[in-house]
C-alpha positions, -999 to +999 in steps of 0.1 A: -219+356+099-198+382+082-170+396+103-157+431+103-124+420+090-140+403+061-159+435+052-127+455+054-109+431+032-137+431+007-137+470+006-100+471+001-102+445-027-128+465-045-108+497-044-089+491-076-121+484-095-138+515-080-108+536-089-109+522-125-146+530-128-141+565-115-112+571-139-131+557-170-165+571-163-167+598-136-137+618-148-148+620-185-183+628-174-171+657-152-149+670-181-179+669-205-200+687-180-173+714-176-173+718-214-211+719-216-213+751-194-187+769-215-186+785-249-157+765-263-144+762-299-126+732-313-089+735-305-093+755-273-087+740-239-112+763-222-137+790-229-162+815-215-186+803-188-222+805-202-241+784-176-270+765-192-269+785-224-257+755-244-285+733-231-311+760-240-297+764-275-297+726-280-332+722-267-344+751-289-328+737-321-350+717-345-320+696-355-319+682-319-355+670-321-349+655-356-319+637-343-339+626-311-367+611-332-342+594-355-324+580-325-357+566-311-365+550-345-330+536-348-329+522-313-364+507-312-359+492-347-326+477-338-337+462-305-370+448-318-356+432-349-324+420-332-342+405-302-369+389-323-345+375-349-319+365-322-346+346-302-359+328-332-324+317-343-314+307-308-345+285-305-337+270-339-301+263-330-312+247-298-330+220-318-311+189-329-307+187-367-281+178-392-253+203-399-263+223-367-226+232-361-223+246-396-255+266-392-242+280-359-209+291-376-228+308-405-253+326-382-225+338-358-201+349-386-215+385-391-207+394-355-171+385-360-166+407-391-150+441-386-176+468-390-158+486-418-157+454-438-194+447-433-204+482-441-183+483-474-199+450-485-234+463-477-228+496-495-218+477-526-248+453-522-272+483-518-258+501-549-286+514-572-269+501-604-247+471-596-261+461-562-271+425-558-300+434-535-319+453-562-309+428-588-322+399-567-355+416-559-360+425-596-353+389-607-380+375-584-404+402-594-408+420-561-397+454-576-398+468-611-369+493-608-340+497-584-346+511-550-325+539-535-316+521-503-291+546-489-299+578-509-337+580-503-349+597-471-377+571-469-354+541-472-322+551-455-332+545-419-346+511-427-314+502-446-291+510-417-313+492-393-312+462-416-274+462-417-272+466-379-297+438-373-277+415-396-244+425-378-255+423-341-284+397-340-257+370-335-248+386-302-284+380-290-281+344-303-250+339-283-265+353-251-298+334-254-283+301-266-262+298-235-292+301-211-314+279-233-288+251-230-290+254-192-327+246-190-332+211-177-346+188-204-368+169-179-390+199-175-399+197-212-404+160-210-428+164-181-447+192-199-451+169-230-465+142-207-490+167-194-501+175-229-485+209-233-479+220-270-448+238-283-462+273-275-472+262-240-437+248-233-422+280-245-445+302-225-443+283-192-408+268-193-385+286-217-397+322-212-394+323-174-358+309-176-346+332-203-364+364-193-337+379-171-310+373-198-334+385-225-340+418-206-303+423-199-295+416-236-322+440-247-308+467-223-272+462-236-284+464-272-304+495-263-274+513-248-250+502-276-275+512-303-281+545-286-245+556-289-237+537-321-219+559-345-198+539-370-225+520-390-247+550-397-218+574-404-201+549-428-233+540-446-250+573-450-230+600-431-262+610-414-280+617-446-298+620-469-312+653-456-307+644-419-328+612-424-303+591-404-288+618-382-290+604-347-277+620-315-242+606-318-240+619-353-253+653-341-225+654-315-199+647-342-214+674-365-215+700-337-180+693-326-162+689-359-183+707-384-198+736-364-168+736-340-192+740-312-177+719-285-199+732-257-230+724-277-217+689-285-210+683-248-245+694-239-260+669-264-237+642-250-250+648-214-286+647-226-277+613-241-263+602-208-295+612-190-316+592-215-293+561-211-297+564-173-334+564-178-332+532-198-312+517-169-340+527-145-366+510-167-345+479-170-341+475-132-378+480-127-386+453-153-360+430-137-375+434-102-410+427-116-398+395-135-381+383-103-412+387-083-432+367-108-406+339-107 
């Protein structure tokens, strides 16, 4: 039985954490909302109150919907490729084979690299003339002439998703490998005795154990990909011809190119609403998976 004094102590103990959350999340959100209802230029502390005019202007702009579609492609591409690759690598590393420790170090290495280093390496590898990617594909006969990985509107989004998958799939490996190692081995032994094949063991033993962590990792990667700025900006700068301009890139352009701080704040709040919607979907999926278990 929980006593009243215990509840009071718990509430007091949580106050510093609540205050920190309010300071880091609520205060900036309120400040951004205040900017979104004003006509504010860069370098000015305040502006003229315009109500919802910034939101109407943003929602009436074709650039916003181009960035929204690009963001959807970027997020879905990242999450699907990273989760699929991460799950496959985690299952591979769970198996016992020679040089497994070395394989783990090689697979996890990209996640430890600074983003700027990884991006500079990939920009050189994607180069139309001296890039090793085009050279390798031409040597094996897959292409006849160099591909414009970062300068073609048709290839640019795929290229940045490829780099992001290479960089952050190891995070998925780390998350899933930990829960895979916690699954009791006797369950697999019992399933083998019952005649279950590898797919059956994965479907009925592995998947139920890793599903909550899998969904949480997918949620984290969705949120982080949604507001990811550096990889796209450093690789393509949002181009070519807005082919990789996502919502975070649009916020940057509005604030520091167009000097429209109010419009940038409006886009940022719309992004926040979309992220909260993702959270709602995640909690619904989590409750459903818990009921099945």
